[in-house]
N, C-alpha and C positions, 0 to 999 in steps of 0.2 A: 581032710577037708577043713577049710577055715570055718571059724565060728560064724562069720558073715554069711558064707554060703549055706551053712547048716540052718541058720535063721531063715534065709530066703527059701530054701527048699521046703522046710516045714510049713511056712506060711503059704506058699504056693499050693501045697497039697491040701491044706485045711480050708483055704478061703477062695481058691480059684480067682485071684484078683484080676481086675481089669488094669490095674496099675500097681506096681510095687517098686520101691527103692529102699535098699538097705545100705546104710553108710557106716563104715567102721570109723568112729571119731576118736579112737583111743589115743592117737598121737597128740591130740589137743589136751589130753588129760595126763600125760606122762608126768610122773613125779607127785601127783596129787595123792592124798590119803586114799587107800583102797584100790588104787590103780596098779595092777601087777606090771612088773617090768617087761614081761613078754607081750603086753598089749592084748588086743582082742577082748576088751572089757567094756567099752562104751560104744553104744550103737544108737543110730537114729533110723527109725522105720517110718516110711510113708506107705500106707496101704489103702487101696480103694477096692471095696468088695460089696456085692449085693448082700452078702451074708450079714452085714451090719445094719441093714434096713430095719427100722423099728427098735433098735437097741440103743440104750443110752451110753454115754461115754464109759461109765464103769463096767457095764456089761461087755462092751467092745474090748476093753483092756483085759478083762478076765478071760475072754475068749482067746485072745492072743497068747496070754500066759499059759493057758491050758494047752493050746496047740504046740507051743514050744516045749512044754514039759518041764518038770522040776529039775531034771539033770542039767538041761541047757540053761535054764534060768539061774541056777546056782553058780554057773560059770560067768555070768554077766554081772558087772558092777552097776551099770546104768543103761537103761533102755528107754529112750524117748519115743513115744508113739504118736503119730498123726494118722488117725483112722477115720474113714468116711465111706459113704456109699459110692 
C-alpha cells in the first residue's frame, strides 16, 4: 500500500471526514535535503471533519498526528495540513 493511501485510510477511519484530499507532492521536492530518492515523503492533506469543531489549529494538528501514528509520521518528511470543520 502506498504511503498516500495509508494516510487517507487512517484519516478516514479516525475522522469520518465529509471531504478529504491527500496529495503526494514528493516529486516537487526531489533532490531537496531530506527527500528520499524513492519519494513518498511530502504530502498535502485537506481534511474537513466535524471532529474538529471547537478545536484550535494546534489541537487539530495533534489529532491528525495521533491518528497517523508515530510509525507513519516517522516515514514522512513533510506534511502540510489544511484542517477545518
